[in-house]
Structure formats: structure tokens, C-alpha cells
N, C-alpha and C positions, 0 to 999 in steps of 0.2 A: 629617356635615359636608357643606356644599355647597362649590362651587368657590371662592367668595369666602373662606370660612373657611379652606379649604386654602391659598389664596394668602397669607392673613394669617399663618397658621401657618408657612409656608415663609419668609416675610419675617422673622418673629420668630426662627426657627432660624438664618437667615443672620446676623442680628445677633448671636446667641449664639455662632455659629461664629467670627465676627470678634473678639469679645471673648476667646474662648478662644485664638485665634491670638496676640493681643496678649499675653495672660498667658504663653503658651508662650515667646514671644520675650523677655519680661522674665526669666523663669526661666533661659533659656539665657544671657542676659547675666550674670546673677548667678553661674551655674555657671562661666562663663569667668573672671569676676573672682576667684572663690574659687580656681579652678585656678591662676591666675597668682599669687595671694597664697601659696598652698601651695608652689608652685615656688620663689618668692623666699625664703620662710621656711626651706625645706629647704636652700637654698644658704647662707643666713645661719647656720643651725645647724651645717652642715658646716664652714663657715669658722671659727666660734667654737670648734668641737671641735678644729680643727687648730692653734689658737693655742699649745697647749703645746709644739709643735714649733719654735716661734720663740723668739728670745731678745730681751731688752730691748736696744735699740740697733741691732737688725738692720734693714737697709734692705729695702724692698719697694715694689711699685707699687700705689698706691691708685687704684682706678677712680673716675673722675669721669663717671658716666654710662656709655654703651656705647662711646664713641669717644675718650676721652682718659684719661690716667693722670697721676698726680703721684707723684714720688719722695718717699718718707716713711721715717721711722725709728720703730720701735716703742718706745714709752716704758714700756708696762705690759702684760705678757702675762697678768696674773692677774685683770684687771678689764676690762669692756667698758662702753661707754656705749650704753644701750638707749632707743630712742624708745618711750615709753609712751602717746603720743597727745597731742593738743592742744599740739604743739610742746614737750612736756616730755620731757627726757632724764634718765635716772637711771643712776648708776654701779652695776653689779652684778658680782658675782663670775662667773667663767666657769660654775661649777656652777649657780648660781642662774639665770643667763641661759639656759643649756641647758634647765633644768627648765621655765622659762617658755615657751621656744620649743616644747618638746614638748607642753605643755598647749595652747598656741595651735594647733598642728597637729592635736591630737586634737579640739579644738573645731571647727576648720574642716572636718575630715573628717566629723564628725557633721552639720554644716550641709550639706555636699555631698551626703551620703546623703539627708537630708530633701528637698533640692531635687530630686534625681533622682526620688524617690518622688512629689513634687508634679508633676513633669514627666510621669511615667507616668500619673497620674490625669487630668491635663489632656488628654493625648493620647487616652486612653480616652474621655473626654467628647467630644472633637472627633470621634472616630470614630462615636460613638453619634448625635451631632447630624447628621453628614453622612449616615449611614444613614437617619435619619428624613427628612432633606431629600429624599434620593433616592426614598424610599418615597412621600412626598407628591407629589413631582414626577411620578412615574410614575402615580399615582392621578389627578393633575390632568390629565395628558396623555390618560389614558383617557376622561375626562369632557369633553375639549375637542371642539368640533365637528370632524369629519374633513373634510379638503379632498377634493374629488372626484378620483378617479384618472383619469389620461389627460386629454387635451384636444386 
């Protein structure tokens, strides 16, 4: 390979490195989203699990986001309304809701593992590309005309 070929190869590798960086950032965002979803689902599951400690008619504070609450009374401790997507809410027994949440958590944990594996592969590819860039850059430097020493 001559210097022009080396320079073109370096440029291609730099492009590949940038694509891999973008891919790593996307995977990281997905991992963060999955992590937040898992945390929220775990809180929901724990709350549903504790419903049997409450009684119909008992007052409680209903969170309206992170900064406000509403005083409410429990009307039914044996069923919950579950968002199943597309603005669709279904009434489910506590047992069925817990089973569904556990399945969702299991599925999310599997996705999280797959994303972490994908991240490791991307990071390995990035390291390989960077090593090749460094190798070619060093070779390119060796072949470049040397500036005279001293003056």
C-alpha cells in the first residue's frame, strides 16, 4: 500500500469508528430507558403486592407525578387497572397483574442482557478499528518526508 492508500484507509476507518460511536450511544440510551422501565415496573409490582394490606374505603395519598398528591379512597383492593398500551386499560386481578409484571420484568432483563452484549461487541469493534487507525497512522508517519533537524 502506498501513502495515498493508507490515508484513504485511515479515513474509512475513522468513518467506521464514528458509526460505531453512534451505535454505542444508541445502545447506551436504550440501556438507560430499559433500566428506568425496570425500576418503575419493580415499584409498581411492589405496590400491587402490598395492596392486600389495605382495605376498601381506606384513605391514601395518590401521587400525581413527583411533586403533588391527591387524597383518595380505595374502592377495590382485589383488582387493579393495568395500562396494556395504546391508551388501553384493563382490569386485572392482583394475582394476574403480578404475573404479568413478573413476565415483563423477565423480558426486560433479557433485553438488557442482549443490549449489554451488543455494547461489548461494539466496544470491541471500536478498539480494533482504533488500533488499526493507530497502526496505519504510524506507518503513514514513517513514510512521510522528515523535516530537517535544527535550523
